N, C-alpha and C positions, 0 to 999 in steps of 0.2 A: 141494366135494370136491377134494382135491389128488390129482392123477392123475399117474403116470409110465407113459406108454404105456397099456396095458390092465390093468396090475398095480397093486393098491392098495398104497400105501406103508405102512410100519409105523408104529406109534404114536410112536416116537422121532423119526422124520422130521417127523411132523405137529406134535409139540411144539416143534420148533425154530422154527417159524414164529410170528410174534407173533400173539396172539389177536385184536388189534384190526383186522387187515387185513380190509377188507370187500370188496376187489375180487378176483374169482375169475379166476385166470389159469392157463395151463398151463405147468408147469415140467418139462422133461425131467430124467431121472435124472442125466445127465452134468453138469448145471449146479448140482447140490446141493453144499453145502459138503463138503469131504473128510471131516470128522468125521461128518456125517450120512450120507454115502455109505458110510463104513466100518461104522458101526453098522447101517445097513440091510443090508449084505451079511452081516454076522455072523448076524443073526437071521433073515434071509430064507433063508439057506442051510439052515437047519434044517427038515427035513420033518416034524417032529413037530408037529402042529397043536394038541396038547393043552397044551403048555407055553407060556405067553405070554412074550413077551420082557421082560426087566427092564431098563429104560433110565432108572432114577430118577437115577443119577449123571450120565448124559449130559445131562440137562435143564439142569444148571448150567454146562455148557461154553459158552464164547463163541468168537468168532473170534480172540480173543487168545491162546487156550490153545495152539493149533498143536501138538497131540499127534501123535507119530509114528504112522504106520499100523502096527498089530500083526497079525500073521498069526493067523488063528483057531486056538485050541488046544481040544483035547477036554477036556471037563469031565466027570469021573467022580465021581459022588457029590456030595452037598450040601455036605460039609465043604470040599472043594476049591473049590467055587464061592464059599463065604463068605470064604476067604482071598484069593481073587482080587479080590473086591469091596472088602475092607479095603485091599488094596494100592493100588487106584485112588484111594481117598479120601486115603491118605497122600501119593501122588504129586500129587494135585490141590492139597493144602494147601501142599506145597513149592513148587509152581509159583506159587501165589498170593503166597507170601511173597517169592519172588524178583521177581515182577512189581512188588511194592511198592517194593523197593529201586531197581529200574530207573526207575520213575516218579519217585522222589524225586531220584535223581541227575540225571535228565534235566531236571527242573524247576530244580535248582540251577544246572546248567551253562548252560541256556537263559537263565536270568535274568542271570547274569553276562555272557554274550555280548550280550544285548540292552542291558544298561547300557553296556558298552564301546562298542557301535555307536552308541548315543545320544550318548555323550560325544564320539565322533569327529565325528559329524554336526554336533553343536552347535558344535564348535571351527571347523568349515569354514564355518559361516554368517557373513556380513559383520555388522559392527556397525551396526545400523539406527538407533541413537540420533541419529547426525548428520543423518539425513534426516527427522527429525520435523517440519522446517519445511515439508515438502511438504503435509502435512495441515493444512487451514485451522484457525485458532485456535478457530472456533465449534464444531468437532467435539469438541475437548477440553472445551469449556464447556457442551456440551449437557446434561450431567448437572446442572449448576448452574442452568441457565436453564429446563429443561423437566422437568416432573414426570413421570418415567417410570411411577410407580405410577398416576398419573391416566390416563396414556396407555394403560397395560395394562388398566385398568378400562374404558376406552372401547372396547376391542376386543370383538367379539361372543363370547358364551359358546360352549362346545363343543356344548351342547345346541341352540343356535340354528343353529349351522352344520350339525349333524346333521339338523335339520329341512329344511335346504336341499338335503341330499344326495339323489340319486335313490333310488327304492324298489328295492333290489337284488333283493328276492324276486320282484317283477314282471318285472324284467329277466331273471332266471334262468328264470322260466316261459316268457317269449318266446323266449329262446335255446333252451330245451328243445324248444319247439314247432317253431322253425325247423330245429333239427337233425333232429328226427323227420321233418319235411317233406322235407328234403334226402335223408335216408337212405331214404326210402320211394319213391324213383323219380323225383323232380323234378330230375334232372340236366340237363334241357334248359334250365332257367332260366339266363339269362346271369349269370355270376359265382358260381353256386352251388357249384362245386367249390372255389374259393378260400375261400368262406365256411365250408364244411364242414371244410376243413383247419384254418382258424382255430379252429373249435369243438373239433376233436379234439385240438389241441395245447395248448389252455389248461390252466393249472395247477390250476384248480378241479376237484376230483374230482366234484363234483355235476354238472359240465357235460360229463363224459366220455361218449363214445359207448358204448352198451351192447354186450355180446357177442351174438353170434348164438346164441341159446339159445331153448328153447321159451318161456320166460318173456318174453324180449325180443321174440320173434316175436309173442307175444300182444299186447304193448304196441303194437308196430308196427301190427298189425291194427286195434286199437282207435283209434289215432291216425289211421289212414287213414280209418276210418269217420267220426271226428270232423271230419277235414279235408273229407271229401266233403259233410258237412252244411252247412258254410259255404263261401262262395266264396273263391277265392284272392285276389281283389282286395281284399276287405274285410279279410282278415288282414294283408296287406301294408300296407294304409292305416293299420290300427291300430298296426302296428309302427313305421311312419314317424312317426305322430303321437306315439307314446310317446317315440321318440328326439328329436323336435323339442321336446317338453316338457322332456325332460331337458337338452337343450342350452340352452333358455331359462332353466331354473333356474340353470345354471352361469353364464350370461351375466349374469343379474340379480345374482348373488353377486359376480361380478367387477366389475360396475359399482358396486356398493355399496362394495367395497374400494377401487376406484379413486377414488371420490368422497371416501372418508376420507383416502386417500393424498394427494389434491389439496389437501384442507383442511390437512393436516399440513405439506405442502410450502409452502403459503401462509403458515402460521404461522412456519415456520423462515425463509422469505425475508423476512417482515416484521421479525422480530427482527434478521436480518442487516442489513436496511435501516436499523433504528434504531441500529445500532452495537454489536452484541454484541462484535465485535472491532474494534479501532482501526486495523488495517492498511488500506491503500488497496484498495478493491474493484476487482478486475480486470474488464475488459470481457469479455462472454460471447464464446464462439467464434463464434456467428452474427453478432454485431455487428462483430467484427474482419473477418469475411469480407465483410459488407455494405459496410464502409468501403472495402475494396479495389475492390469493383464500382463504387462511386460515383466513385472516382478514375479508374478505367478508362473510365467513361462520358464523362468530360471530356477524356480523353487522345487527342490526334490524332497518331498515330504516323507518322513519316516513314520508318521502317525496317521496316515491315510486321510489326511485333510485334502480332499481332491478339489480341483478348480472347477466349480460349477457356475461360474459367473457367465452371463449371456454373451454370445457373439453371433454374428450373422455368418454362417458357414456356407460358402458358395461351392456347390458340388455339381458335377455334370460329366457327361461323356467327353472324350477328347474332341476338340474342335467343335463343341456344341454352342460356343459363344459365351462361356462364363466370363472370360476376361473382358469381352466387349460390353457385356452388361455392367460389369464393375466400372469400366471406364466411363459409361454413360452416366452412372450414378455419381462418379467423381468428377465428371464433366471435363476430362482430359484424357488424351491417349498416352497413358503412362507406362504401359507394359510392352515388352518385346513381343513382336508378332512373327508368325511363321505360317506357311501354307501347308497345313496337314501335319507338320511335325510337332513334337512335344516341346512346348516353350516354358510352361510353368513347371519347374523342376523341384520346387520347395514351397511350403506354405508362405503366403505373403499376407501379413496383417496390415490392413489399411484402416487408419483412424480418420474419419471424415468429420470436419467441423467447419463452422462458419468463420470468416475472416475478411479483412478488407482487400487482401490481395490473393490471387490464385497462385499458391506456392506449394511445394512438396519438400519434405525433409525426412532423412532417415533418423532413427532413434539414437544411433551412436555417432552422428555427424552434426556439424553446425552449418553445413552448406545448405542454402536455400535454392531450390530449382524454380525459376519462374516459368510457370506452365503457359504463360502467354507468349513465350519465345520458343520458336521451333528448335533453336540450337540447344536450349536448356532441356527441352523435351527429349531430344535425341540423346543428350548426355544422361538424363535420367534413366532412359530405357537401357542404355549400355551399362550403367551402374547396376541396375537391377539384374540384368543377365549375368554380369560378372559376379555378383554376389551369389546368385543361384548356382553357377558352376563352381565357385569356390567352396560352397557348402556341401556339395556332392563329393563323397569320398571316392577314392580310386576303386574302380571295379563296380561302381553303383551308377544308377541312372537318375534316381530321385533321392531327396534328403528330407528328413523330418525337421531340420533346423528352420526356425521361423525368421523371416525377414520382416522387420517392423518399419512401416512407412506411414507418415502422416500427411494428409492433404487438406488444405484450408482454401477457402474461397467464398465469395458472396453467393448466398442462396443455396449452399450445399447442405443437405440434411445430415444431422449429427448421428453417427452410428460407428460401430466397429465391425468390419468385415474381414473374413479370412478366405483368401482365394487358394483353393487346393489344386494339386495336379489332377488333370482329367483322367477319369476312369477308362481303362482300356480293356479290351477283350482278348487281344493276342499280343505277345511279345515279339517284336520285329527285330531285324538284324541291327546290331549295334547296342541293343539294350541289354542290361543285366538279366539273368534268368529269373530273378525274383522281383522284377519290377512290378508286375501285376499285383502280387501279394503285398508288396510294400505300399503301393498306392491304396489298396483296400484298407490296410491297417492304419495308415495315416488318416484316411477319411473317416473310418469308424471311430478312431480316438477323439476326433473333434465332434462328430455327430452324437456320440454317446453321452456327451454332456446333457443332462436333462433340461437344462435351461438354454441350450443352443438353439437358434432359429436356423433351420435348414432352408436354404435358398436353392431349390432343385431346378437346374437348368436342362431343358429338353430341346433338342434340335427339331424344329417343325418341318424342315425340308426333307427329313428322312422318315422312314416308316417307324411308327411308334414301337413296333414289336422288336426293333433292333436296339432299343435303349437298354442299358445295363444299370444305370444309376437309379432308375425308378424301383427296381427290386431291392437294391441296397437301402434306399431311404425307407421303403415299406417295412423292411426288417427292423430298422432302428426306431422309426415312429410309425407304428401301424395304424394308430387312430388319427394321425395328421394334426395333432394338437399344436405342433410348432414347425410345420412345414408350409412353405409358400412355393407354388409351382409356377415356373416361368417358361412359356413357349416362345422360343426365338425364331428368327427367320420366317416370320409369318407371310412376308411377301412372296417368298419362294414357295411356301406351302400353299398359298392360294393359287398360285400360278400353276403348280405341278399336280396338285390333287384333283382328281376328277369329281370328288364329292366334298365340297366345302363344309358339309354338315359334320364331317369327321373332326374338323378343327373345333367345332362347337361341342362335340362330345368330349374332346380333350380338355377344354377350358372349363367345362361343367363337371369334370371328374368322373365321367361315366365310362371312359375307355380303358383306364387303368384301375387296377385294384387299390392303387395308392390313393390315400386321402390327404387333403391339405386344407389349411386355413383359407387360402385364397388362391385364385388362378389368374394369371396375367398373360397377355400376348404382346410381344414387343418386336420391333425392328431395329436392328443395330447397324444399319448401313447396307450398301451394295456389295460389300466384300472387299473393297479396296483398302489397303493399309494407308493410303494417302488422304483418306477422307477426314475432315475436321469434324469436331463434335457438333458445330452449328449446322453443317450441311447434313449430318446424320439426323439431327433433330428435325430439320425441315423436310427431309425425305420421309421420316417416320410420320410426321404430321400430315403431309400430302397423301401418303398412302392410306392412312386410316380415314381421312375425309372422303376419299373416293372409293374405299373398299366396300364391296358388297357384304362383307362379314358384319360391318357395323351398320350398314344401311338396311340390311334385312333382319337385323336383330339377333344375329348369331352371337355377336359379342356386344357386351354392354360397355358404355363409355368409360366407366371407372375401371375396366379390366385391361385397358390398352395404354400404350406409351410407357416409356421407362420413367417418366416424371411421376405418374400415378403409382408405379411400382415402388419408387424410392420413398415416396410419402407413406405408403403402406408398410413397408419394411421398417422405416424409422419409427413409426407408431408402435408396431409390434415389439421392436427392439426395446424401446423405453418402457413399455408396459411390462416386459419380462424382467427388465432390470429393477423396476420398482417392486415387483413381486418377490424377487429372489435375493437381493443384495443384503438385506438385514440378516437373513438366515445364514448366508455365507460369513458375515462378520461375526456371528455368534459361534460358528464352527471354528474360526481361527482364534477367537478368544479362548475357547476350551483348549485348543492345541497350545496356545501360549502358556496356559496354566500348567499343562503337563510338562513342557520343556523347562519351565522355571523351576518346577519341583525337582526334576532330575538334576539340574545344575546345583541347586542348594544342598542336595544329598551327596553328591559326588565331589564337588569342587567348592566347598563352603568358604575357603579363604582366598580364592582367586577371582580376579575380575573377569567379566565376560568379554573377552577379546576375540573378535572374529578373525578370519584368515588375513585380511588386509591389515588390521591393527597389529597382529602378531608379526606380519612381515615387516611393517615399519619399525617395530621394536627390535627385531633381529637386525634390520638394516643399520640402525643407530649403533648397536653393539659391534657389528663388524667394522663400521667406520671408525669407532673408538679404538678398536684393536689395531687398525692400520695406522692411525695417528700415533699409537704407542711406539711404533718402530723408530720414529724420530728421536725417541729418548734413549736409544741404545748408545753407549759411549763409543768413541772412536777406537779405544783400546780393545774393547770387546769385539768390535767388528773385525779389527786387523788380526787378533789372535785366532779367531774362528776361521777367517779366510786363509791365513797362513797355514794353519793345521790341515784344513781340508784340501788346499791346493797341493801340498806335499803328499798327502795320501793318494791323491789322484795321479801325480807325475813321478812318484818315487820309484815305481817299478821300471818305468822307462829310463830314468836316470841311471839306476843300478845296472839294468840288463843291457841297455843299448848304448850307454856312454861310458860309464865307469869300468865295467868289465872288459869291453874291447880295448879301451885305452890302457888298461893295466897290463895287457898281454905284451905291450911294446917293450923294447929292450932298454930304451934310455928316456930321459925326461923330455928331450926335444920332440921326439915322436909322440910321447904321451900328451904333451900340450897341443901339438898340431892336431892329433886325432880328436881331442876334447873340443878344440875350437870349431873344427868342422862340423862335428855332430851337434854341438850347441847351436850353431848358426842354422843348420837344417831344421832342428827342432823348433827354434824360435820362429822361423818363417812359416811353418806349416801347422804345427799342433798347439804350441804353448798358449798363444792368445785365446784361441777358441776354448781350450780347456779351462783357462782362467775365468772367462766369462760364464761358462757352464757352472763352475764352482760358485761364482758370485750369485748367480740366479738361484741355485739350489740353497745357498746360505740364506738368501732373502726369503725364500719360501719357508725354510725350517724355522727361522725366527718368527715369521708371521704365524705359523702354526703353533709355535711355542707360546706366543702371547694369547692366541685364542684358547689354548688349553689352560693357561693360568687364569684367564678371565672366567673360564668355565667353573673354576673352583669356587668362585664367589657366589653369584646369584644366577648362574647360567641355567637356562631352561633347556632340558634335553630335547625339547620339541624342535630346537633350531639346529641340531647336529647335521642333519641331512642337507639343510640349506647352506650351512657354512662350508661343508665339504664340497658341495657343488660350486659354490662361488669361488673357492680356492682353486679348484680344478679348472674352471673356466678362465680365471685370471692367468693361470699358467699357460693355457693354450694361447691366450691373446697377447701376452706380454712378449715383446721382441726387444732385446738389448740394442742400444744404438750402435749401428754399423760403424760409425766413425770412431767409436770408443775402441774397437778392435784394432784399428790401424794405429792409433795413438799409443795403445798399450803395447803393441809389437815393437815400436821404436824404443819405448821405455825399458822393456825387457831386454832388448838387444844391447842397449847401452849398459845396463846393469851386468850382464854376463861378460862383457868385454873387459871389465875392470878386474885386475888381478892384484892390486896394491892393498895389502892388509896393513893398516897404519899403526896399530898398537897391539899389545899383548892380550888385552881382554877380547878383541875380535878373534885373535888366533885361538884363544882358549875356547871361545864360543864355537868356533868352526870345529875344533877338536871334539868338543862335546856333542855337537850335532852329527858329526861323522860317526862317533862311537855309538850314539843312540840308534842311528840308522843301521849300522852294521850289526849291532846286537839284535835288533828287531828282525833283520833279515835272517840272521843265523838261527834264531828261534823258530822262524817259519820253515827254514830249510830242515832243521832237525825234526819238526813235526811231520813234514812230508816224507822224510826217510823212515821215520817210525811207522807211518801208515803203509809204506811200501813193503817193509820186511816183517811187520807184525810184532807181536809182543816178545819181549826178551825173556830170559829164563826166570827172572824174578816175577814178572807178571803171570808167566805160565804156571808157576808153583803157587803163588799166593791168590791169584784171581781165577785160576782154573780156565785159562784161555789157551787156545791152540792156534798155530799158524795154518793158513790155507796153503794148498799146493803151490799156488802162484807166489805167496809170500815166502814159502820155503825156497823157491827158485831164486827170487829176488835177494834173499838173505845170503844164499851161497854166492850169487853174483857180486853182492856188496863186499863180502869178505875177500874175494878174489881181487877186486878193483882197489880195495884199501891196501893190499900188499903191494900193488903196482904203484900207488902214490907214495908209499913209504920208500920205495926204491928210487922214485923220481919225484922229489918234492917240488921241483921247478917245472913240472910237466905243464904243457899247454892245455888250453880248455877243451880241446877236441882229441879224441882217440884216433889213431891211425888205423887203417884197415888191417894191417898185419897184427896190431895190438888187439883188435877185436877178435881176430881169428885165434890168437894165442889164448886169450881169456876163454873163448868158447871151447877150445880143445881141452884146456885145463878142467873146465866144468864137466865136460863129457867124460873125462877120465874118472871123475868122482861120481859118474852116473847121473849127471844133471843135464838134461836137454834144455838149451836156452836159445832164444832167438836173438840175432844181432841187434835188432831194434831195441829190445829190452835191455841189452848190454849198454848201449849208448844212452838210453833214458836214465838208467841207474847211475852211469858215469856223470852225467850232467848234474845231478843232485849232490853227488859226492864231491865233485870238483868245486861246486858252488860253496859247500860247507868248508872245504879245505881252503878256498880263496878267502872266504870271510874270516876265517880264524887267523890266516896270515895278515889280513888287512887290519884286524883288531890289534894284532901284536905290533904292526907297524904304526898304528895310531898312537899306541902308548909310547913308543919311541919318540914320536914327533911332538910330544908335549913339551919337550925342552928344545924344540927345533926352531923357535921363533928367531933366535940369534942367527942361526945359519940362513934362515930365510931372508933376513935383512941383508946378509952378505951374498945372497943369491947362491947359497950352498957351494961357495968356492972353498976348496981344500977341505971338503967334508964328504964322507961316505954316505951321510944321511941326506936323502931327498924326500921332501914332503909335498910333492906336487899334488897328490890326492887331497891333502888338507886344503890347498888353495882351491881346488875344484869344488869342494863342499862349501867353502866360504863363499865362492861365487854363486852357487845354487842358493845358499841361505840368504845372501844379500838380494838376489833376484826375487825370492819369495817375499821378503819384507817390502821391497819397493812395489811389487805387484799388489800385495795386500793393501798397501796404503793408497795406491791408485784406485783399486776397486772400491775401497771404502768411501773415497771421495765421490766417486760416481754413484754409489749407493745412496749416500746421504743427501747429495746435492740434486740428483736427477731421478734415479730409479725408484726411490721410495715414493716420490710425488707421482711418478708415472703409474706406480702400482696402485696408489690411492685413487688416481683417476680411473684406472681400469676397474677397480672394485666398484666405484660409483656407477660406471657404465654397465657392468654386469648386473648390479642390483636394480638399476633402472630397467634394463631389458627384462630381468626376471619379473619385475613389478608389473610390466605391461602384459606379460604372458600369464594369463589366468591358469592355463593348463599346467604350466611350470610350477606355479605356486601351489596348486592342488597336489602335485606329485611330491613337493619338497616339504610342505607343512601339512601333515596328516595326523589322524587320530580322532577318537571319539570326542575329546574335549573341543577340538577345533570344529568338528561337524555340529556338535550341539550348540556352540556359540554362533555358528553360521545360521542354523535353523532358527534360533532365538531372534537374531537380528532381522531375518526375513519375515518371520511371523509377526514381529512387532511392527515392522514397516508396513506390511500388508494391512494389519489391523488398523493402524493409525490412518492410512490413506483411505481405507474403506469407511472409517468413521467420518473423515472429512468429507468424503464424496457423499455419504448418506446425509450429513448435515446440509451440504449445498443442494442436494436433491430436494430435501424438505423445503428449503427456502424457495427453490424454483416453483414448487407446487403453490 
């Protein structure tokens, strides 16, 4: 009933309301339409109840008529009333005709104005045709390469989606029951007022609150009785279960759509990978960012330009599940596993990005590990473990050296994570003593980065008070502005804990003093190393669907599963990147300016060559020097070889061959002794000595060319490198073993020849013998002079005195010289009685002397005596070539010693020629090859290059190169980041 106060309105007012309004409300008379109010007043003012009001014309009026208010006029008689009614009909028709023209004109004018406004806006828009290059080519070619009809047919039908939608009828019944529950006096329930307000303000008329009426009161009474029949707890549980089932339906539908979207993205990426478009594929945003981090990890700044770029640093106690969480985010079991033992021994930087295939690759390798194949996964785990153990130095347990790994796959969230060794409380057997402190220092170094996101992993199956990492994180990030807390092994925690509310306290941040941006609870499997990622996901999903933690509201839906965790971490990571990357780019720009200024002031005329460029320059110089060896003339090689070989063997020839043979009594014995000793020498020592001389000569010539090249434009910075290359080549070079055998045959044949064919050869042998004897005599005189001390002239002029030992030797020398004068043909050795005689003679003059000293002094004196006689005999043999041709028949002159020196001289010449051929034909090329190998090995060893090419100039050029590279990559990354926005 429509009421205005206590007076019932007229029929006209009632007819103005739509008949379909089903909601009964109270409307005061003042809020009626003016037309209704006017009609109401006209007919309600009449006190005659017998005449009903005639309002048939008023029923057709609308709010558009806006008729003026008319004062009521007296109607006398039926005829006057009929004229008045006809007049209203005419006026109404006129008004309706007028309204038609107004509407028509308004439509025409409005259409013209709209067209004009559209043209103006269209002219103001820029020409976008010249920016079509921004959109990749494959977007324009999707219609050609992808069958959209087939794609549309693959999408679910509307009927299937309708089946997945919740039962709205049941939800309406539950909301009606809850509303009646709240309106019936349960205002003391926490949050009931807000929920009631939500129900009352909803737009669905079926869910509106009923008016206070007898009927509604009856309904309320019946609902109260129904509510009293069942317990409050059961109803609330039913409602929560219904809401949970609805949420799970939506979640399953979303997962289904996400799976289809993932497959479609994989198809598109694979087509793009096969070359739908021919343009060069650009690097992804996360790959560009990861390259910057790799460069920064190798950059040692001397200008305090610290690396403050964001990373996700994964920290936690040992065996808390850090690696498992990271594997769930990467969607692959990529890390080595162990039961309770330390497996993460060095930081592992993992760059996650999206790609068509699920693969992994190391930064310094081109091999791709297919993460869909178990054998590749096992090989990847072995490689990671091998790299970790290789990075750990001897005597240590963990290493700060970072291992860089990238993982790509469909649906993987883009971010950069660093898995750190687990924090320990006690050093166990087999660990280094400083392991605990080293792990703390590594963790702090990564977490102290003000832009690093700390992913704090806590083992939920253990008592929270046993955690060490929470205190460490609280010290680094006390306000929790960049910390995300993750509680692992929630399944074990729910099973073991007597009070599940303790888990709620943990994920709400009320149990620890540590603060965080967000709290998450995850399950990373049942603890078996053979579980697959899919089985772990299914187990995690089933657990949270059936867990009382989620059902009773202790955990919120967005706080569970590793999928929600990865989404939250990725969002936080990219937010931090966008906020900090430009500031870091400005810092490196300032550092670059400082380094460039220092270079201009200290090295104004030198190019900025880094260590690798300097090494290449030095490598080319060394190779040029090796090639210069081929320009040495054969004559130069042979003269050097012959001279050096004689210096090496002359002592042996004189002492072990010539002197013993000269002690013989006749020429036959002399020649026999010489032949035997030469044969023994050739078989055992001579070839080896010759090869040693040849190799040393090659080294000396190589060093000589390097020294001569240094005088031109040689850079002193290469000295250590060249010396190291030369030494390493000497160690590696081995002369061809077959060359020694052939050389032995050649030398043996040369020494067997005794036939001197002409006088020049005889004279050359005489000269060679004379030079050798003179040299030996000079050396012997020097030795004797040192033995006996200064003579009388040196003592008077230079004020030098003899030592007591020199005085004894001088007395011994004088006594032995008198013996030689008496016996000029004395043998090389003193007899025992002669030694005794000399000793007694010296004792008679008051000189105590040892027999060994007498023999030693005799050896030098006899050598000098022999050499003097040999020189005299050499001069006599100058004219002995004629007697030699007659084999010294009827001649007292015998020159067999000259023939010996001729044989030695000829062997030296032939050996030098043979060695020269081996040098120029084989060994120089082998040396060049060895030098190249050594240079290549040094080039691959960065530590070796750092040791051999040092100095402030090198370090400054290295820093300049790194800073420029970092700045350029940062600017390219920032540009790509802005385009993605």
